[in-house]
N, CA, C and O atoms as a MOPAC input file, in Angstrom:
PM7 MOZYME 1SCF
protein

 N     38.43100 1   -32.20500 1    14.98900 1
 C     37.62400 1   -33.39100 1    15.74000 1
 C     37.36100 1   -34.59300 1    15.07200 1
 O     36.30900 1   -34.24400 1    14.53600 1
 N     37.51800 1   -35.66600 1    14.72700 1
 C     37.00800 1   -36.48000 1    14.59600 1
 C     35.48800 1   -36.67600 1    13.89500 1
 O     34.42300 1   -36.29600 1    14.38100 1
 N     35.66600 1   -37.30200 1    12.75400 1
 C     33.67600 1   -37.96900 1    12.88200 1
 C     33.66300 1   -38.82300 1    13.40100 1
 O     32.54400 1   -39.33400 1    13.36100 1
 N     34.43400 1   -39.42900 1    14.01600 1
 C     34.05800 1   -40.95900 1    14.57100 1
 C     34.21800 1   -40.22400 1    16.01100 1
 O     35.00800 1   -39.36100 1    16.39400 1
 N     32.60500 1   -41.26400 1    16.99300 1
 C     32.90300 1   -40.96100 1    18.59800 1
 C     33.20100 1   -42.05500 1    18.96600 1
 O     32.91000 1   -42.94900 1    18.17200 1
 N     33.85400 1   -42.45600 1    20.21100 1
 C     34.36800 1   -43.54200 1    20.87900 1
 C     32.31700 1   -43.56500 1    21.24300 1
 O     31.52500 1   -42.68600 1    21.58100 1
 N     32.19600 1   -44.88500 1    20.97300 1
 C     31.66600 1   -45.95700 1    21.64400 1
 C     31.27500 1   -46.58900 1    22.70400 1
 O     32.08600 1   -47.45900 1    23.02400 1
 N     30.02600 1   -46.49000 1    23.64100 1
 C     30.34400 1   -47.11800 1    24.65500 1
 C     29.01200 1   -47.88700 1    25.61300 1
 O     27.96500 1   -47.27100 1    25.80700 1
 N     29.18800 1   -48.97300 1    26.03000 1
 C     28.06700 1   -49.12000 1    26.44900 1
 C     27.69100 1   -49.14500 1    27.78600 1
 O     28.28800 1   -49.62300 1    28.75100 1
 N     26.38900 1   -48.44300 1    27.70400 1
 C     25.82800 1   -47.14700 1    28.63200 1
 C     24.77600 1   -48.39600 1    29.45300 1
 O     23.87800 1   -49.04100 1    28.91100 1
 N     25.21300 1   -48.47400 1    30.86900 1
 C     23.91500 1   -48.94300 1    31.24400 1
 C     22.16700 1   -48.10300 1    31.37600 1
 O     21.97200 1   -46.90500 1    31.58500 1
 N     21.09900 1   -49.19400 1    31.17300 1
 C     20.15900 1   -48.72700 1    30.62000 1
 C     19.75700 1   -48.47500 1    29.18700 1
 O     18.62600 1   -48.12700 1    28.84600 1
 N     21.00400 1   -48.72400 1    28.19700 1
 C     20.52900 1   -48.54300 1    26.71400 1
 C     20.26800 1   -50.07300 1    26.60600 1
 O     20.67500 1   -51.07500 1    27.19400 1
 N     19.23100 1   -49.74700 1    25.38500 1
 C     18.88200 1   -51.28100 1    24.85400 1
 C     19.76600 1   -52.09800 1    23.59000 1
 O     20.40400 1   -51.55200 1    22.69100 1
 N     19.61000 1   -53.38900 1    23.79500 1
 C     21.01400 1   -53.73100 1    22.95500 1
 C     20.01600 1   -54.92700 1    22.23800 1
 O     19.02400 1   -55.45400 1    22.74300 1
 N     20.54100 1   -55.14300 1    21.06000 1
 C     20.07400 1   -56.45400 1    20.83300 1
 C     21.46100 1   -57.50400 1    20.45500 1
 O     22.18400 1   -57.12400 1    19.53300 1
 N     21.71800 1   -58.45800 1    20.97900 1
 C     23.04500 1   -59.12700 1    21.04200 1
 C     22.96300 1   -60.62600 1    20.54900 1
 O     22.33200 1   -61.48800 1    21.16100 1
 N     23.75700 1   -60.88000 1    19.22600 1
 C     24.01400 1   -62.61800 1    18.76500 1
 C     25.03900 1   -63.06500 1    19.69600 1
 O     25.89300 1   -62.19700 1    19.87900 1
 N     25.18000 1   -63.88300 1    20.18600 1
 C     26.29000 1   -64.15400 1    20.69100 1
 C     26.35700 1   -66.24600 1    20.08200 1
 O     25.22700 1   -66.66200 1    19.82500 1
 N     27.10100 1   -66.94400 1    19.96500 1
 C     26.86400 1   -68.12400 1    20.35500 1
 C     25.90200 1   -69.40400 1    20.98900 1
 O     26.06000 1   -69.54900 1    22.20100 1
 N     25.13000 1   -70.15500 1    20.47800 1
 C     23.96500 1   -70.77500 1    20.97700 1
 C     24.43200 1   -72.42800 1    20.37700 1
 O     25.30700 1   -73.25800 1    20.62100 1
 N     23.52400 1   -72.31500 1    19.67100 1
 C     23.46100 1   -74.04900 1    19.03000 1
 C     24.12200 1   -74.06700 1    17.80000 1
 O     24.52900 1   -73.02500 1    17.28600 1
 N     24.24600 1   -75.03200 1    17.34800 1
 C     25.53100 1   -75.32500 1    15.93500 1
 C     24.82800 1   -74.68500 1    14.79800 1
 O     25.34200 1   -74.10700 1    13.84100 1
 N     23.52700 1   -74.88500 1    15.06100 1
 C     22.57500 1   -74.19100 1    13.92200 1
 C     22.13100 1   -72.60200 1    13.68100 1
 O     21.99500 1   -71.94800 1    12.64700 1
 N     21.94900 1   -72.23800 1    15.21900 1
 C     21.37000 1   -70.67400 1    15.36900 1
 C     21.81000 1   -70.12500 1    16.23800 1
 O     21.58500 1   -70.65700 1    17.32500 1
 N     22.65900 1   -68.79100 1    16.26000 1
 C     23.13500 1   -67.78600 1    17.27400 1
 C     21.69800 1   -67.78800 1    18.41500 1
 O     20.56500 1   -68.23400 1    18.23100 1
 N     22.17000 1   -67.24800 1    19.35700 1
 C     21.37900 1   -66.97200 1    20.49400 1
 C     21.27800 1   -65.66600 1    20.29800 1
 O     22.23800 1   -64.90100 1    20.20400 1
 N     19.73700 1   -65.26800 1    20.20700 1
 C     19.67900 1   -63.37000 1    20.67300 1
 C     19.29700 1   -62.92700 1    21.70900 1
 O     18.26800 1   -63.38200 1    22.20800 1
 N     19.91000 1   -62.06100 1    22.23700 1
 C     19.51100 1   -61.61100 1    23.17100 1
 C     19.21000 1   -60.13300 1    23.16200 1
 O     19.98500 1   -59.29200 1    22.70600 1
 N     17.88300 1   -59.83700 1    23.76400 1
 C     17.25000 1   -58.43000 1    23.59300 1
 C     17.01300 1   -58.07900 1    25.11600 1
 O     16.47000 1   -58.81200 1    25.94300 1
 N     17.61900 1   -56.58600 1    25.36000 1
 C     17.11000 1   -56.16300 1    26.63400 1
 C     17.96000 1   -54.69500 1    27.07500 1
 O     18.61100 1   -54.03900 1    26.26100 1
 N     17.86100 1   -54.46500 1    28.01200 1
 C     18.93700 1   -53.14100 1    28.53900 1
 C     19.73500 1   -53.68100 1    29.43800 1
 O     19.42900 1   -54.41900 1    30.37500 1
 N     21.38800 1   -53.05200 1    28.92900 1
 C     22.01600 1   -53.30500 1    29.47300 1
 C     22.15400 1   -53.21700 1    30.83700 1
 O     21.79000 1   -52.12100 1    31.26300 1
 N     22.58500 1   -54.04700 1    31.74600 1
 C     22.57800 1   -53.44400 1    33.37800 1
 C     24.08100 1   -53.50600 1    33.74000 1
 O     24.40900 1   -52.92400 1    34.77400 1
 N     24.97900 1   -54.10200 1    33.06100 1
 C     26.69500 1   -53.77000 1    33.72000 1
 C     27.46400 1   -55.06900 1    32.61000 1
 O     26.97900 1   -55.88000 1    31.82100 1
 N     28.78800 1   -54.76300 1    33.02200 1
 C     29.77500 1   -55.59400 1    32.82300 1
 C     29.54100 1   -56.53400 1    34.39700 1
 O     29.02700 1   -56.10400 1    35.43000 1
 N     30.14200 1   -57.99800 1    34.12600 1
 C     30.14200 1   -58.55800 1    35.67200 1
 C     31.52300 1   -59.19700 1    35.10300 1
 O     32.11300 1   -59.02300 1    34.03600 1
 N     31.83600 1   -60.09100 1    36.35500 1
 C     33.03800 1   -61.37900 1    35.93300 1
 C     32.70200 1   -62.75200 1    36.49800 1
 O     32.18900 1   -62.80200 1    37.61600 1
 N     32.94300 1   -63.85500 1    35.83100 1
 C     32.43900 1   -64.86400 1    36.34000 1
 C     33.71200 1   -65.86500 1    36.19800 1
 O     34.62600 1   -65.95900 1    35.37900 1
 N     33.34300 1   -66.57600 1    37.39100 1
 C     34.79100 1   -67.86000 1    36.98400 1
 C     35.92700 1   -67.00500 1    37.30100 1
 O     35.77400 1   -65.86700 1    37.74600 1
 N     37.16500 1   -67.57900 1    37.05900 1
 C     38.44100 1   -66.78400 1    36.81400 1
 C     38.82800 1   -65.65600 1    36.51100 1
 O     39.99600 1   -65.41300 1    36.20700 1
 N     37.80900 1   -64.71700 1    36.55500 1
 C     37.75800 1   -63.27200 1    35.78800 1
 C     37.53600 1   -62.97700 1    34.38400 1
 O     37.87600 1   -62.10500 1    33.58400 1
 N     36.61100 1   -64.37500 1    34.39000 1
 C     36.16100 1   -64.21400 1    32.93700 1
 C     35.02100 1   -62.99300 1    32.62700 1
 O     33.91000 1   -63.16900 1    33.12600 1
 N     35.25500 1   -61.72200 1    31.79900 1
 C     34.66400 1   -61.06500 1    31.67900 1
 C     33.55600 1   -61.30600 1    31.15700 1
 O     33.59900 1   -62.18200 1    30.29300 1
 N     32.16200 1   -60.67300 1    31.43800 1
 C     30.56200 1   -60.92900 1    30.97000 1
 C     29.70200 1   -59.43600 1    31.14400 1
 O     29.83700 1   -58.46100 1    31.88300 1
 N     28.71700 1   -59.82700 1    30.01100 1
 C     28.06300 1   -58.41200 1    30.27000 1
 C     26.77200 1   -59.10600 1    31.05200 1
 O     26.60700 1   -60.31700 1    31.20300 1
 N     25.91100 1   -58.05700 1    31.50600 1
 C     24.69000 1   -58.17700 1    32.18300 1
 C     23.71900 1   -57.67700 1    32.08400 1
 O     23.48100 1   -56.68300 1    32.77000 1
 N     22.59600 1   -58.29000 1    31.00200 1
 C     21.10700 1   -57.76600 1    30.23400 1
 C     20.05300 1   -58.21500 1    31.00200 1
 O     19.81800 1   -59.35500 1    31.40000 1
 N     19.30600 1   -56.94700 1    31.20200 1
 C     18.45400 1   -57.30600 1    31.93200 1
 C     17.05200 1   -57.63800 1    30.32700 1
 O     16.99000 1   -57.05100 1    29.24700 1
 N     16.28400 1   -58.63300 1    30.80900 1
 C     15.78200 1   -59.29600 1    29.23500 1
 C     14.23100 1   -59.03200 1    29.08900 1
 O     13.35100 1   -59.20300 1    29.93300 1
 N     14.14300 1   -58.61400 1    27.91800 1
 C     13.14900 1   -57.82100 1    27.56000 1
 C     11.77400 1   -58.69400 1    26.99800 1
 O     10.60900 1   -58.44600 1    27.31100 1
 N     12.31000 1   -59.93900 1    25.95100 1
 C     11.78100 1   -61.37400 1    25.59200 1
 C     12.71500 1   -61.98600 1    25.97900 1
 O     13.81800 1   -61.65500 1    26.41500 1
 N     11.83300 1   -63.66500 1    25.66000 1
 C     10.60200 1   -63.98700 1    25.93900 1
 C      9.79100 1   -63.40400 1    27.21700 1
 O     10.32800 1   -62.98300 1    28.24000 1
 N      8.55900 1   -63.45300 1    26.99600 1
 C      7.66500 1   -63.02900 1    28.08900 1
 C      7.63800 1   -64.02300 1    29.42300 1
 O      7.13400 1   -63.82000 1    30.52700 1
 N      8.27700 1   -65.02700 1    28.97600 1
 C      8.61800 1   -66.20000 1    30.42400 1
 C      9.81600 1   -65.74500 1    31.22300 1
 O      9.89600 1   -66.02900 1    32.41800 1
 N     10.71000 1   -65.07800 1    30.63200 1
 C     11.88700 1   -64.67400 1    30.80900 1
 C     12.18900 1   -63.42500 1    31.16700 1
 O     13.19300 1   -63.25100 1    31.85800 1
 N     11.27600 1   -62.16700 1    30.71800 1
 C     11.06600 1   -60.71000 1    31.22900 1
 C     11.80300 1   -60.86600 1    32.62000 1
 O     11.81400 1   -61.78500 1    33.43900 1
 N     12.48300 1   -59.48700 1    32.57700 1
 C     12.72800 1   -58.77100 1    33.84600 1
 C     13.88500 1   -59.43100 1    34.08200 1
 O     14.78400 1   -58.62200 1    34.31300 1
 N     14.40100 1   -61.03600 1    34.14100 1
 C     15.50200 1   -61.61700 1    34.33800 1
 C     16.39400 1   -61.26800 1    33.54100 1
 O     16.27700 1   -61.13300 1    32.32300 1
 N     17.63100 1   -61.05100 1    34.40100 1
 C     19.37500 1   -60.83100 1    34.02100 1
 C     19.86000 1   -62.39000 1    33.34100 1
 O     19.61100 1   -63.52000 1    33.76300 1
 N     20.90200 1   -61.81100 1    31.73000 1
 C     21.19600 1   -63.03800 1    30.95000 1
 C     22.56300 1   -62.73500 1    31.51400 1
 O     22.74200 1   -61.54000 1    31.27900 1
 N     23.47000 1   -63.15400 1    32.05400 1
 C     24.79000 1   -63.17600 1    31.89700 1
 C     25.32600 1   -63.71200 1    30.68500 1
 O     25.35400 1   -64.93600 1    30.55800 1
 N     25.87100 1   -62.76800 1    29.53500 1
 C     26.78600 1   -63.47200 1    28.10500 1
 C     28.42800 1   -62.96400 1    28.68500 1
 O     28.82000 1   -61.85900 1    29.05900 1
 N     29.22200 1   -64.42900 1    28.55800 1
 C     30.84000 1   -64.22800 1    28.56700 1
 C     31.31200 1   -63.36400 1    27.20100 1
 O     30.93900 1   -63.75700 1    26.09600 1
 N     32.03500 1   -62.33100 1    27.31900 1
 C     32.28000 1   -60.89200 1    26.06200 1
 C     32.93100 1   -62.54600 1    25.00900 1
 O     32.06000 1   -62.73000 1    24.15900 1
 N     33.52900 1   -63.13000 1    24.92300 1
 C     34.23100 1   -63.99400 1    24.48500 1
 C     33.45500 1   -65.07200 1    23.43200 1
 O     33.94000 1   -65.77100 1    22.54200 1
 N     32.02600 1   -64.92100 1    23.90200 1
 C     31.14800 1   -65.44000 1    23.08600 1
 C     30.07700 1   -64.60500 1    22.44200 1
 O     29.10800 1   -65.18200 1    21.94900 1
 N     30.17200 1   -63.25600 1    22.40200 1
 C     29.56000 1   -62.14800 1    21.65500 1
 C     30.04400 1   -62.36500 1    19.83500 1
 O     31.18000 1   -62.50900 1    19.38200 1
 N     28.86700 1   -62.32300 1    19.17300 1
 C     29.11000 1   -62.16800 1    17.82900 1
 C     28.63700 1   -60.47100 1    17.53200 1
 O     29.55200 1   -59.74700 1    17.13900 1
 N     27.70200 1   -60.04000 1    17.65200 1
 C     27.67700 1   -58.54300 1    17.23200 1
 C     26.43200 1   -58.07100 1    17.86300 1
 O     25.32800 1   -58.61400 1    17.81500 1
 N     26.73500 1   -57.08700 1    18.40400 1
 C     26.10700 1   -56.12500 1    19.37100 1
 C     25.16300 1   -54.54300 1    18.30500 1
 O     25.65500 1   -53.58700 1    17.70600 1
 N     23.87700 1   -54.92300 1    18.49700 1
 C     23.16200 1   -53.67200 1    17.62900 1
 C     22.59000 1   -52.59100 1    18.92500 1
 O     21.78500 1   -52.65800 1    19.85500 1
 N     23.24300 1   -51.90100 1    18.52800 1
 C     22.32400 1   -50.48400 1    19.64300 1
 C     21.00600 1   -49.85600 1    19.08000 1
 O     20.78900 1   -49.16300 1    18.08600 1
 N     20.18100 1   -50.36000 1    20.10000 1
 C     19.08400 1   -50.04900 1    19.47500 1
 C     18.73800 1   -48.92400 1    20.01200 1
 O     18.67500 1   -47.87700 1    19.36900 1
 N     18.46200 1   -49.03200 1    21.32500 1
 C     18.40800 1   -47.37900 1    21.94500 1
 C     19.27500 1   -46.88000 1    22.96200 1
 O     19.14300 1   -47.22800 1    24.13500 1
 N     20.36700 1   -45.89300 1    22.48500 1
 C     21.20500 1   -45.48600 1    23.53400 1
 C     20.68000 1   -44.46500 1    24.33500 1
 O     19.81900 1   -43.65400 1    23.99300 1
 N     21.27300 1   -44.55200 1    25.48100 1
 C     21.29800 1   -43.74100 1    26.74100 1
 C     22.44300 1   -42.19500 1    26.85900 1
 O     23.12000 1   -42.09400 1    25.83500 1
 N     22.61000 1   -41.51000 1    27.49200 1
 C     23.65100 1   -40.64000 1    27.42600 1
 C     24.49700 1   -40.91900 1    28.98200 1
 O     23.65000 1   -40.76100 1    29.86100 1
 N     25.35600 1   -41.14400 1    29.37500 1
 C     26.45600 1   -41.57800 1    30.25000 1
 C     26.25100 1   -40.61200 1    30.99700 1
 O     26.48600 1   -39.50600 1    30.51000 1
 N     25.79800 1   -40.67000 1    32.28000 1
 C     25.80800 1   -39.74300 1    33.53300 1
 C     27.36000 1   -38.89100 1    33.70000 1
 O     28.39600 1   -39.55700 1    33.71800 1
 N     27.38400 1   -37.99200 1    33.76900 1
 C     28.61500 1   -37.27200 1    34.13500 1
 C     28.88500 1   -37.49200 1    35.79400 1
 O     27.94400 1   -37.18200 1    36.52500 1
 N     29.74800 1   -37.85300 1    36.23600 1
 C     30.38300 1   -38.56100 1    37.81600 1
 C     31.05800 1   -37.08600 1    38.10400 1
 O     32.02500 1   -36.78600 1    37.40400 1
 N     30.70900 1   -36.37400 1    38.86200 1
 C     30.99800 1   -35.21300 1    39.91500 1
 C     31.97700 1   -35.84000 1    40.67700 1
 O     31.68500 1   -36.86600 1    41.29300 1
 N     33.39200 1   -35.24700 1    40.73700 1
 C     34.21400 1   -35.47400 1    41.62400 1
 C     34.23300 1   -35.11000 1    43.21600 1
 O     34.76300 1   -34.06100 1    43.58300 1
 N     33.61700 1   -36.04400 1    44.18200 1
 C     33.03600 1   -35.48000 1    45.18800 1
 C     34.61600 1   -34.98000 1    46.11700 1
 O     34.72600 1   -33.95700 1    46.79300 1
 N     35.74300 1   -36.07500 1    45.87900 1
 C     36.75800 1   -36.21400 1    46.39200 1
 C     37.61100 1   -34.46600 1    47.08000 1
 O     38.31200 1   -33.82100 1    46.30100 1
 N     37.44300 1   -34.09600 1    48.15900 1
 C     38.03500 1   -32.95000 1    48.32100 1
 C     39.40900 1   -32.82100 1    48.13600 1
 O     40.14200 1   -33.39300 1    48.94300 1
 N     39.89700 1   -32.17600 1    47.22200 1
 C     41.03800 1   -31.71300 1    47.29100 1
 C     41.91500 1   -30.75100 1    47.96000 1
 O     41.43500 1   -29.62000 1    48.03000 1
 N     43.26900 1   -30.93500 1    48.55300 1
 C     44.03900 1   -29.88700 1    49.14600 1
 C     45.23900 1   -29.67300 1    48.43500 1
 O     46.09400 1   -30.40900 1    47.94200 1
 N     45.00500 1   -28.07900 1    48.54900 1
 C     46.19200 1   -27.55000 1    48.23100 1
 C     47.40600 1   -26.53100 1    49.13100 1
 O     47.16300 1   -25.49000 1    49.74100 1
 N     48.59500 1   -27.14500 1    48.98900 1
 C     49.45200 1   -27.01000 1    49.74000 1
 C     50.86400 1   -25.72800 1    49.01700 1
 O     51.65600 1   -26.03900 1    48.12800 1
 N     50.81900 1   -24.58500 1    49.59400 1
 C     51.94600 1   -23.67900 1    49.22900 1
 C     52.96700 1   -23.83600 1    49.96300 1
 O     53.97400 1   -23.15400 1    49.77500 1

């Protein structure tokens, strides 16, 4: 077994994201990962439910993935295992 395990962004986990902002300072976003989304012509982005600043708490921020500089994992939750509810038929 490898000493490294795969890292996934799991909805419900808390992240701090540095992304391109102004010329002088990157934009810092801290909040709960809501999921992946697409904007415009298939441009991938992540959705974060903001924890701060107080006036934006609870709002969703969409960050295009090509704008992300770093992601810090502050609180990770376990990924839920989805059961396969599809009926399987066997024929002989």
